[in-house]
N, C-alpha and C positions, 0 to 999 in steps of 0.2 A: 488566463494567466493567474497564478496564485501568489499572494503576498506571503512572506515568511510567517509561519505559524498558522496559516489557514488550513483547515482540515482537508485532506484529500480522501475522497470516499471511493473505496473499492466496490465496483459493481458486480460483486460475486453472484448476486441474485440472477443475473442473466445466464450465468453458467448453470444454474439450477433449473433452467427452462420452466420457469413459472412455479417451481416448488416453493413451499414456505417452510421447509425443514429448518429449524433453528440451528444456529452455529453454536458450538460449545467453546471453541477457542480459535485464535488466528494469530499469525505472526507475519512480520514484514521484513524485507531486506532490500538494500539498494546498492547499486553499482554505478560508477561513472561510465557513461556511454563511450567516452573518448579512449579509455584504456582498460576498462573492465575491473578496475580496482574497487574494493568494498568501501562504500561510503556510508554504511548504516550508522556508525557511531557519531558521525558529524551531521548527516543530512536528516536523520529521523530522530524524533524525540524519544522513541523506544522501539524495540523490535517486537514488543508484545502489543497487539492491536486491541482496541476497545471493541466489544461485541455486544450487540443489542438485537435479539431475535435473529432474523436472517440477514442482518447487516453488520459490516465491520468497518472501522475507521482507523486510519493511522495518520500521523501528523508529520509533515515536513517542516523542519525548523530553521534550516539555513541552506545556503547555496551561493555559488558564484555566478554572476551574470554570464550567460552564454553556455553554461555547462548543463548537460542533460543527464538525468539519472533514470536508470531502469529499476523500477520498484517491483518486487515480486511478493505477492500476498498469498499465503497458504492458509486455508481455513478448514477446520475439522467440523463436520456437521454432527448433530446429536445422534444421527444414525451411523456414525463412524466413517461416512464418505469423506474424502478429502478433495477440496476444490483449490485450484490455483489460478491466479490471474497475474499477468504482467502489465504494468502501466509505465508509460514514458512521461516523466515530469520534466518540462522545460523551464529552467530558471532564467528569468528575465527581470531586469530592473524596471520598476514602474515609474 
């Protein structure tokens, strides 16, 4: 479980199957699982992800206990390949 503001790390490296090709950019979006509505503006600190080498990070900043969000991260590699990963973030009071 994640506390509000704790970084959520996208494991895009697994999609690269061991490749160490650096990422040039990445974006994130989120939707409420209950109704599919866009929650990016309230759930994420930004839709632009931080990139460092072959890793990317986005930050979840708020949420309501019991609500789940589907986060989609899209990353562009330096060789122009585009990778995408979906993550389910469960919001729970600690």
